[in-house]
N, C-alpha and C positions, 0 to 999 in steps of 0.2 A: 503494499500499499505504500503509494506518496504524500507524506505527507508537507502542509506548506503553514503561512500564516500572512493573513493580510494584517497589513498594519495600515491600511485608508481606510476613509468615510466607508463605513455599510452601510449606507440609505439612499436609495436608486430608486426609481418610478415601478409600480409594485404590479405583478403579472402572475398567474401561475397558468395562463397557455402563452400561446404564441400573442404579442401583446400589437396591437398594428400602429397604437402609439409611441411603441416606446425603441429608443435606439439604442438596437441591437449590436450597433457596428463600437459604439463606444464602451469604455469601463463600464463594467459588471461583475457580478457575483452571480453563479446558474447552480441550481442541481440538475442536474439531468437524468433522466430516467429511458432507459433501453431496454423494451421487451423481448424474447428471444423470437424466433421466428420458429413456428411449431414443427418442423421436420428435425432441426436441430438438436444435438444432442443436450441435455442439461447443463448448465455451463459449471456445476460443481453437487459436490452431497455435501450437507450437513446433517450432522451427526452430533449426537449428546457422547462426552466422556467424563461422567460423571469422575467431580473432585471432590474431597469431603470439606464440609460448609458451604459448599457452593448449590441452587439447584438446576443448575442449569450450566453446561461450559462448552458451548458449541465448539465443533472442530468442524473445518471446511475442506474438502481433497477436492483440487480443480482437475477437470477430466480434462481431454486436449482441446478441447473447443474453452475451456477460462483460462485455461495458461496461455494460448492462444489472444482473449483479448485482452490478458497482462501485458504477452510480448506490444501491442498493437498502441498499448496505453503509455506506454514506455516511451516507446517511439513517438509519439503524437507529440506527448510534453516537449521532448528534444527537439522537436522538430518545427515548432509553434513557438518563438519567443514571446509573439507579444500574450503568450499564455501561460495559465500555472493550473496545474491540476494538485487540488491538495488532498483530497481525499479520493477513492472510489472503493465500490464492494462488487465483488463477484457472485451474484447468488443464483442457485439455481436454474429460476426461468427470468430474470432480468438484470441488470446492470444497471447500477446509481455512478454517479461520478457528479464531485464536486468543482465547479470547475472557475477561475478567474481569469477575465478578461482585462487584463492589466493597462491595454493601451491599445488607441483605436485600430479596427481591423482593418485590412486592407478589402477583404472581400466582406461579402453578405453573410451573417451571421449561419442559416441555415447552408450556406454552403461549403464552412467548414465542418458544422453537424456530418453533412450528405459525406467527405473527404473523410470524415473518423468513423462513419460507418464500412464505408465501403474498404477502409484499411483492416479494421476488424477482421470484415468478410475474407479479403484476399490472405491473412494471416492463417487463418481458423481454413482457407480452401487446401493452402499449402501442407497441412497436416493429413490430408484425406488421402486413401491409396490411388494410386494412378488410376485407376479404371472409374473414379468417382469426381473426378477433380473437374469432368466435362460438361457434371451440371450444375454445379456454382450457385446452389441456393443460399441466398444472403443472409448472416448469420442474426440479422434483427428485423421484428417486423417492420411496414412502412412506416410508421409513425414514432414518433417521442415524445413525452411529457417535458417540459422544462423547465422549474420554480428561481423567481427571480429573486433574490435578497433585496426588500425591501425596509429592514430598521433594525435597530442594533438589539443583537441579543440573537437574531435570528440564524444567522453564522454558525454558532454556536451550536443553536437547536439543530440544524441541520448536520452540524456534525456527531453530535449523539446520536439524532436518527441512524444514521448512516452504520454507526462502528454499532449499537446494538439493533441493527436489521436479523445477524443469524441469529441471536436470542430470540429474537419474535418470532423468528420462522420457525423453531424447536418450538415455543408456547402454540403456537399456532396447528403443529400439525402432530405436538402431543397431548392436547386436550382440542381437539377440533368442533366436540358442542358445544364449547365457549363462543366458540368465532362463525356459526353460521350463521349468515343473515335469515330472518323467517318472514314470512308473508300470512296471511291469514292468521294473524292475531285478531281472532275474536272478540272483543269487548262488549256487551250490551246491543249486540247486534250489527256492532262498525265493525268494519276491519282494518286493521294498522298495521304498520313492519315494528319488529323486534329485532335489537343485535344485543346477545351477551348470554346470560345465563338465566332462560325461559323459567329453571327452576323456582326463584324469586317470587314467581308471582302465586305461588302455592303455600308460601311459608303463612300459617297464621296469623300473623301479629306482623300488621303494617301499618303503619303510624303515618299521615300528610306531614310536610313540612310546610308552613305559610306563616311566615313575618308579617304584619300588616303593619304601617307605615307612624300608625298611632298606639302603637302597644312602648309600654314605656320598658327602661333595662330590667327589672324586674319581673314583668312580665317574659322579657323572651329567656332572660336566665332558667325563670319558672319551666319553659316551653322546653329549653335546651336538656335541660334535667332528665325533664320526661323524654326524649327523642333518646338520649345516652341510657335509659335506663330500657327503653324499648331493642336500642341495639345491642347493650348488654347481655340481653334474654336470648338473643339470635331473629331477631325482629326486621323488619324493611321499613327503611324512610322512603317517602315516595315524594315527588314533587318535580315542578319545573328549574324548580333551583334559581327563580330568577332576581331577586334582590344580592344585593353583596351577603346582607347576616348570611339569608338562606345557603346561598355558595360555602360560607365560611362552616355550617353546620353541614351540610355535604363534605368536604374535606375532612375534616375533623372524622368525621365518622368513615371515611373509608380509609383513612390513614391509620389511622385506631384497628382494623379489621370489619368493621362495621359493611352492612350490605346496603347497594340505594337501587331505588328504580328510579330514572332522568326520564322527564315526559319534554322531550324535542318538540320545536316550533314546527321543523322544516320536516321532509321525507328523510331515508338514507339513499345518496348515490352508490353509482351502481358498483364501484369498488371501495366503499366506504369501509375503515377500517379506523378503529379510535387511535388519538393522537398521544403520546406520552404517557403520562401514568397510569390514563385510564386505559389503555392496551392490558396494563398488569393486573389493574384492579377485575377486566374482564377476563383476563384467565386465570384469575384466584377465584372467579366464580361469585364476588362480591357485585359484580355492576350488570342491569340490564338497560338499555335503550330503548323506550317507545316511542313511536313518529308515527306522524299521517302519510297514508299510504301512498302518495304521492309525492315525488321528489320537483322544488321548485328548485333551477338554479340563481334565480332573483333571489339576492338578502332581501329574509323576512324584516321586516318593522313590527317590536313590539308597540302593543297598544293595550289601552284597558282592557280592552274585550277580546283580545289574544290570552291574554293573561287570565282573564277568568275563566275562559273557554281551558285552557291547559290544566288549571288549578282545578277546575271542573274533573277531567278527564282524570286526575289526580285522586279525586277524590272517589270516582267511581274504580281504581285500582284497588284501592285499598277497600273496598267492600266486595270485591269479591273472594271468593271459594273458589275451591279445587274442581268443584259440581259445576260452576258456571263459565270453565272457561273452557269454548265452546269448541276451539280450531288454533293449533300452532305449528303449521307447515312451513316445510324449508322451501326456500326460496327457488323455483329451478334456474338451474345455471343455464348464462346466453350464451 
């Protein structure tokens, strides 16, 4: 893995996809993700090598295609002085590349990415037996995803995310039931999506977390103690967790090993997976998201009416018993 440090400002125009308004030829920091082309062998195998005192100790064994990618990445960094590869991570079916464009490019950003992908394919083709080299299947699928660093702290978050990818992969592999997106979660005749530990819905003790703005500090503290008691008894706290005081309750509960059902204001995108600590909470069986059946790419504006509806759903979830959960079926793969 190539290591590097970026000393300049990490405040750059924001984009999660190709942004038509963004100057991609200027200085910038990007996390690029390339997905494996279907027929190509897995880039690596990730297995657990348990070490005493550690829950997971991921071991990565590169295949020939993965070793080819590594050589191509090293060559790409050496041949392009305007770029610096800060980090990369080869995963079984994708590659993460954290890239610093440190001076203005002389070519379009997309052309540079195309050269990189082509170089990876050529390096891979050279490993194939002579009778297979004529086929020349590209190593990556056609598209790629870019995430632009836009604010302070985001660069370190991406570094941590890339470093943690193998462990997250193992968690998902070893605990698949905690990472299956569901649909047709029916609550009082209405369908929702869910992600996380569905068994939390069947917990007999569920408490709704709701802190009104007019509550006094004494009232809030009394409620917190009630919710702590519920959590200590193995119960589940349910809420959209909208206000800062409600979110503080959620953080305290999860950090202390408690269980949470969070009501979301938007559906789950196709490749949804929880970010940061939420990933581990899902893996530990502590967290379940309940979301609308439909996903909107537009930002949802929180209003008083929406907050009321989300809290009403939280109340319905608290009232559920095992027999009232009508359906919880896996989402068909796309």
